[in-house]
C-alpha positions as CSV (number, residue, x, y, z in Angstrom):
1,M,27.5,49.9,67.4
2,E,30.2,52.0,66.8
3,N,30.7,55.5,68.8
4,D,30.7,58.0,65.7
5,S,30.5,60.9,67.8
6,F,30.8,64.1,66.4
7,Q,34.6,65.6,66.7
8,F,35.8,68.6,65.4
9,Q,38.8,70.6,66.0
10,P,38.1,74.4,66.9
11,R,40.5,77.2,65.6
12,C,42.2,79.9,67.2
13,S,40.1,83.0,67.3
14,T,43.0,85.4,66.7
15,H,42.4,86.8,63.1
16,G,44.5,85.3,60.7
17,C,45.5,82.6,63.0
18,S,44.5,79.1,61.6
19,S,46.3,77.0,64.2
20,P,44.0,74.6,66.3
21,A,43.0,76.1,69.7
22,R,44.5,74.4,73.0
23,Y,42.5,76.8,75.2
24,K,39.5,78.9,76.2
25,V,39.9,82.2,77.6
26,A,36.7,82.4,79.5
27,A,35.0,83.8,82.9
28,P,32.9,81.8,85.3
29,W,29.2,83.4,84.6
30,N,25.9,82.7,86.7
31,D,22.4,84.6,87.4
32,A,21.2,82.4,89.9
33,K,19.5,79.9,87.8
34,N,22.3,79.1,85.1
35,H,25.8,79.0,85.3
36,E,28.8,78.7,82.4
37,L,31.6,79.8,81.0
38,K,31.4,83.2,79.3
39,N,33.6,83.0,76.4
40,Y,36.2,85.5,75.4
41,G,37.8,83.3,72.9
42,L,39.8,80.2,71.7
43,A,43.5,80.3,71.4
44,C,46.3,78.5,70.3
45,Q,49.6,78.3,72.6
46,E,51.1,81.3,70.6
47,H,48.0,83.8,70.9
48,R,47.4,82.9,74.1
49,D,48.6,85.3,76.8
50,E,47.4,88.2,73.9
51,L,43.8,86.8,73.9
52,L,43.7,86.7,78.0
53,A,45.1,90.1,78.2
54,R,42.2,91.7,75.8
55,A,39.7,89.5,77.6
56,R,40.8,90.7,81.0
57,A,40.4,94.7,79.6
58,K,36.8,93.8,78.3
59,R,35.9,92.2,81.6
60,A,36.8,95.0,83.3
61,G,34.0,97.3,81.4
62,I,31.2,94.6,81.8
63,H,28.4,96.0,84.5
64,T,26.1,92.7,85.8
65,A,22.8,92.8,86.1
66,E,21.2,92.2,89.5
67,G,21.7,88.7,90.7
68,E,24.3,88.2,88.1
69,S,28.2,87.6,88.4
70,V,30.9,87.3,86.6
71,G,34.0,85.7,87.7
72,E,38.0,86.4,86.8
73,V,39.0,85.6,83.4
74,G,41.2,82.7,83.0
75,V,42.7,80.1,80.7
76,Y,41.0,76.7,80.6
77,E,42.5,73.9,78.7
78,L,40.5,72.4,75.8
79,V,39.6,68.4,76.0
80,P,37.8,66.6,73.4
81,G,34.2,65.7,74.4
82,R,34.2,67.6,77.5
83,R,31.9,70.3,78.5
84,D,32.6,74.0,79.6
85,A,32.0,72.5,83.2
86,E,34.3,69.7,82.9
87,L,37.4,72.2,81.6
88,T,40.3,72.7,84.0
89,R,41.4,75.9,84.4
90,V,45.0,76.5,83.9
91,S,47.8,78.6,85.4
92,D,48.2,82.0,83.5
């Protein structure tokens, strides 16, 4: 049987850009029971730094609930077939 897993190429989330996304701008989030990357958007190479700056400004205004934490916003390389927990953070 062939491996026919679903594959799709996400696009940059910057308005008006249709370039393939290479990065996920996100912050580690957890509430003591669950953990994931809180997504601030997907970015192509051209819009990566702009999206990172907007995400950091947005993160600064977040108020967490008791037992909840949101880490530092960073840039993670998108790799087909990998889940959030398997993504590698790249230098900002």
